[in-house]
C-alpha positions in Angstrom: -20.1 -12.3 28.5 -18.5 -15.0 26.4 -16.1 -13.9 23.5 -18.6 -14.8 20.9 -22.0 -17.0 20.9 -22.2 -20.4 19.8 -23.8 -20.1 15.9 -22.8 -16.3 15.7 -19.9 -16.7 13.4 -21.9 -18.9 11.3 -25.2 -16.7 11.9 -22.6 -13.6 10.4 -21.1 -15.1 7.3 -24.2 -16.2 6.3 -25.9 -13.1 6.7 -23.3 -10.7 5.7 -23.3 -9.5 2.0 -21.4 -6.3 2.1 -18.1 -5.9 4.0 -16.2 -2.6 5.2 -12.4 -3.5 5.8 -10.8 -0.8 7.8 -6.9 -1.1 7.3 -7.2 -2.3 4.1 -3.7 -2.3 2.0 -2.3 -2.2 -1.4 0.5 -3.8 -0.6 -0.3 -8.1 -1.7 2.1 -9.2 1.0 -0.6 -7.8 3.7 -3.0 -9.8 5.5 -5.5 -7.1 5.1 -5.1 -7.1 1.1 -5.5 -11.3 0.7 -8.3 -11.2 3.1 -9.9 -8.7 1.1 -9.7 -10.5 -2.4 -10.3 -14.2 -0.3 -13.3 -12.6 0.6 -14.4 -11.3 -2.6 -13.7 -14.8 -4.3 -16.3 -15.8 -1.6 -18.7 -13.7 -2.9 -19.2 -11.0 -0.5 -18.9 -7.3 -1.5 -15.6 -5.6 0.4 -15.6 -2.1 0.8 -11.7 -0.8 1.5 -11.3 2.0 4.2 -8.3 3.3 4.6 -7.6 7.4 4.6 -3.9 7.2 3.0 -5.7 5.0 0.0 -8.8 7.2 -0.4 -10.4 7.7 -3.4 -7.9 5.0 -5.1 -9.2 1.8 -6.4 -8.2 -1.6 -4.7 -9.3 -4.9 -5.9 -11.8 -3.1 -7.8 -13.4 -1.2 -5.1 -12.9 2.5 -4.2 -11.1 3.2 -1.2 -12.7 5.5 1.3 -11.3 7.7 4.0 -13.8 6.6 7.2 -16.8 4.4 7.5 -19.0 7.4 7.6 -18.0 8.1 4.0 -19.4 4.9 2.5 -22.7 6.0 0.8 -24.1 2.1 1.2 -25.2 0.5 4.1 -22.4 -2.1 5.2 -23.7 -5.0 7.1 -19.8 -6.1 8.7 -17.4 -3.9 9.6 -13.6 -5.7 9.9 -11.3 -4.1 11.9 -7.7 -4.8 10.2 -6.1 -2.1 12.9 -4.4 -2.7 16.1 -6.6 -3.1 19.4 -6.1 0.4 20.7 -7.9 1.5 17.1 -10.4 -0.5 17.2 -12.2 1.2 20.3 -13.2 4.2 17.7 -13.6 2.1 14.5 -16.4 0.3 16.5 -18.0 3.2 17.5 -17.8 4.1 14.4 -19.2 1.0 12.9 -22.5 1.6 15.4 -23.0 4.8 14.3 -23.3 3.6 10.6 -25.3 1.2 11.8 -23.4 -1.7 11.0 -25.1 -4.9 12.2 -21.3 -7.3 13.0 -18.1 -5.8 13.9 -14.9 -8.4 13.7 -11.9 -8.1 15.1 -8.8 -9.7 13.4 -6.7 -11.8 14.7 -4.7 -10.4 18.0 -7.4 -7.2 17.9 -9.1 -7.5 21.5 -11.0 -4.2 22.6 -13.4 -5.6 25.4 -14.8 -2.1 26.3 -15.8 -1.6 22.6 -17.2 -4.6 22.1 -19.5 -4.3 25.0 -20.7 -1.2 23.6 -21.2 -2.7 20.5 -23.6 -5.5 21.8 -25.2 -2.9 23.8 -26.8 -1.1 20.7 -27.3 -4.5 18.9 -24.4 -5.6 17.5 -22.8 -9.0 17.6 -19.4 -8.7 18.0 -16.4 -11.2 17.3 -12.8 -10.7 18.4 -9.3 -12.2 17.6 -10.6 -14.5 14.5 -10.1 -14.5 11.1 -13.1 -14.9 8.4 -10.8 -16.2 6.2 -9.9 -19.0 8.8 -13.6 -19.5 10.1 -15.2 -19.6 6.8 -13.0 -23.2 5.6 -14.1 -24.7 8.9 -17.7 -23.8 8.2 -17.7 -25.3 4.9 -18.9 -22.1 3.1 
């Protein structure tokens, strides 16, 4: 099975409105913080997920401890955690009914991706939306 089907990245980015960013950081020097702000600037609603910051506010959004704690529908789960942690996060994404799982650069979990695809989700691994959006001229 290919890492990502042709056209999937564009489809995901054009059909996503709400993103849960798992591994969000309050530190502006961290990539997850920068990517969150970038995605917000592109018009996406980005809800941060980080148990250590739960209940606080980050870039204008309330931080949640888990995906299950987010009261609204999530289109895409953006995984800013290591590959090992991506397994449980992907399982939670399936559980909450997300449409897409996006694992950031360096994050690959083939078994979790296969389970998510079997549940009907589209999965992207080892890529960054901040890099892909300009390539698609969005």
